[in-house]
TIROVEX-914047 format. One record per residue: x negated, y negated, z negated of N, C-alpha, C in turn. Coordinates in pm, whole numbers, padded with zeros to 5 digits, always signed. Atoms other than C-alpha are relative to their C-alpha. Layout:
// residues N
XYZXYZXYZ/...
This chain:
// residues 103
-00076-00092+00024+00687-03730-01636-00011+00144+00045/+00069-00140-00102+00622-03329-01570+00175+00094+00004/-00108-00094-00029+00870-03116-01402+00019+00072-00126/-00064-00111+00087+01079-02825-01558-00040+00094-00008/+00073-00115-00004+00934-02505-01614+00088+00077+00099/-00054-00070-00141+01222-02389-01380-00059-00059+00113/+00054+00044-00076+01082-02623-01137-00145+00047+00059/+00142-00049-00024+00731-02530-01179+00015+00168+00040/+00032-00147-00043+00816-02150-01118+00083+00004+00157/-00007-00006-00151+00984-02209-00781-00097-00086+00063/+00137+00009-00089+00725-02386-00670-00069+00075-00024/+00110-00149-00049+00464-02122-00742+00048+00104+00107/-00043-00104-00077+00717-01869-00626+00014-00046+00186/-00023+00044-00154+00768-02098-00288-00213+00059+00035/+00131-00006-00035+00369-02122-00249-00069+00083+00026/+00102-00085-00018+00286-01781-00298+00048+00075+00112/-00064-00079-00086+00553-01653-00069-00078-00069+00174/+00085+00058-00087+00398-01895+00161-00133+00039+00058/+00144-00050+00006+00035-01794+00154+00022+00147+00019/+00039-00175-00068+00124-01405+00177+00086+00004+00155/-00070+00023-00138+00361-01516+00516-00071-00030+00064/+00066+00036-00072+00100-01705+00587-00141+00084+00054/+00096-00073-00050-00170-01474+00569+00005+00122+00110/-00124-00098-00074+00035-01232+00757-00065-00040+00090/+00000+00059-00123+00077-01429+01039-00117-00066+00073/+00139+00041-00076-00280-01565+01101-00039+00094+00013/+00050-00118-00040-00400-01240+01051+00052+00083+00163/-00038-00093-00085-00181-01084+01322-00053-00116+00109/+00079+00099-00066-00282-01416+01525-00133+00000+00037/+00191-00044-00001-00651-01331+01465-00010+00065+00110/+00078-00116-00065-00670-00988+01572+00030+00001+00109/-00091+00011-00160-00420-01063+01875-00104-00066+00064/+00142+00053-00090-00738-01267+02007-00160+00052-00021/+00141-00074-00047-01038-01025+01929+00042+00165+00047/+00016-00093-00057-01110-00796+02162-00040+00195-00082/+00038-00141+00135-01099-00389+01956-00030+00101+00093/+00092-00102+00001-01356-00227+02054-00017+00131-00072/+00002-00100+00092-01506+00095+01875-00048-00058-00160/+00040-00002+00122-01688-00078+01605+00130-00103-00110/-00149+00057+00059-01354-00310+01517+00101+00068-00030/-00129-00122+00029-01121-00024+01543-00089+00089-00117/+00039-00104+00083-01355+00169+01311-00048-00086-00097/-00015+00123+00090-01408-00161+01083+00165+00002-00068/-00154+00045+00086-01022-00213+01044+00087+00117-00046/-00059-00161+00088-00944+00197+01004-00049+00005-00141/+00106-00027+00116-01218+00183+00728+00039-00074-00102/-00104+00080+00115-01040-00104+00555+00135+00053-00016/-00080-00053-00005-00750+00015+00597+00045+00134-00133/-00033-00104+00104-00798+00312+00383-00103-00014-00072/+00029+00115+00155-01014+00109+00138+00072-00033-00088/-00121+00022+00091-00731-00049+00024+00095+00085-00036/-00085-00064+00072-00516+00239+00031-00042+00066-00128/+00053-00025+00128-00747+00418-00208-00036-00129-00127/-00046+00086+00096-00776+00150-00384+00082-00067-00079/-00161+00026+00062-00407+00078-00458-00014+00150-00048/-00043-00119+00011-00366+00465-00497-00071+00041-00138/+00070-00053+00131-00629+00562-00756+00052-00023-00137/-00068-00001+00115-00518+00381-01053+00114+00043-00046/-00098-00074+00023-00181+00474-01016-00036+00172-00020/+00020-00161-00012-00301+00846-00970-00061+00038-00179/+00115+00031+00117-00571+00800-01286+00137-00020-00144/-00120+00021+00113-00292+00671-01516+00134+00051-00019/-00150-00045-00019+00032+00845-01396+00006+00121-00078/-00024-00124+00067+00187+01140-01555+00020+00142+00131/+00015-00140-00075+00202+01512-01382+00097-00006+00163/-00072-00042-00131+00460+01423-01102-00074-00135+00092/+00055+00021-00069+00240+01163-00963-00120+00076+00010/+00115-00099-00032-00072+01412-00962+00047+00068+00114/-00077-00113-00098+00161+01677-00808+00052-00104+00098/-00052+00045-00105+00299+01448-00541-00173-00088+00101/+00138-00009-00046-00075+01300-00463-00060+00121+00047/+00040-00119-00027-00225+01624-00453+00066+00120+00107/-00029-00056-00092+00024+01766-00235+00010-00089+00107/+00012+00025-00144+00051+01512+00018-00154-00028+00056/+00102+00017-00108-00270+01482+00052-00066+00100+00073/+00019-00177-00082-00314+01858+00141+00068-00004+00125/-00097+00046-00182-00022+01777+00424-00093-00073+00095/+00088+00107-00077-00226+01504+00509-00109+00065+00086/+00137-00065-00018-00563+01707+00555+00052+00116+00149/-00038-00134-00109-00401+02031+00735+00108-00037+00110/-00083+00034-00108-00103+01847+00936-00020-00105+00066/+00081+00145-00071-00266+01503+01002+00162-00058+00016/-00149+00064-00055+00119+01360+01033+00053-00064-00163/-00016+00111+00125+00139+01077+00759+00134+00004-00033/-00217+00043+00062+00576+01082+00757-00024+00133-00056/-00029-00162+00077+00547+01473+00664-00063-00040-00121/+00081+00007+00093+00266+01370+00412+00084-00074-00139/-00082+00097+00089+00469+01080+00247+00120+00080-00038/-00129-00111+00046+00779+01302+00277+00018+00093-00149/+00106-00169+00085+00588+01610+00087-00039-00086-00101/-00012+00031+00070+00482+01348-00157+00162-00079-00067/-00080+00010+00014+00803+01181-00218+00084+00125-00084/-00070-00121+00036+00985+01520-00267-00082+00102-00097/+00013-00055+00117+00761+01643-00507-00028-00090-00155/-00024+00083+00142+00748+01363-00752+00169+00010-00012/-00176-00037+00009+01166+01372-00731-00002+00105-00064/-00042-00133+00066+01105+01752-00825-00010-00054-00083/+00115-00024+00153+00865+01696-01105+00166-00104-00079/-00097+00096+00064+01096+01398-01218+00156+00080-00025/-00135-00044+00046+01436+01616-01219-00017+00075-00044/+00001-00126+00121+01290+01967-01375-00057-00067-00116/+00087+00007+00159+01044+01807-01622+00106-00128-00069/-00050+00074+00126+01224+01503-01710-00109-00172+00009/
């Protein structure tokens, strides 16, 4: 007898939650035991930048003018001010302003 589609969906969602949470916890446990020398720190910094670029690039390419304006503004503020919080806030304000004025 096969389980109903609802149960299959719940099992799949539960497995995804367990795997996602487990990978985060195991990543923290593993990295807490790895000495953070200069090489490891450079690797972690490069990986986080690479993942960020891989996630954001398709959004910018396929997005509208608000997305592009927000990306350019946030990138410019990040380079000039070196403050990620101000950069994120600038990008959000630019995207919201574009959506408000342009629609």
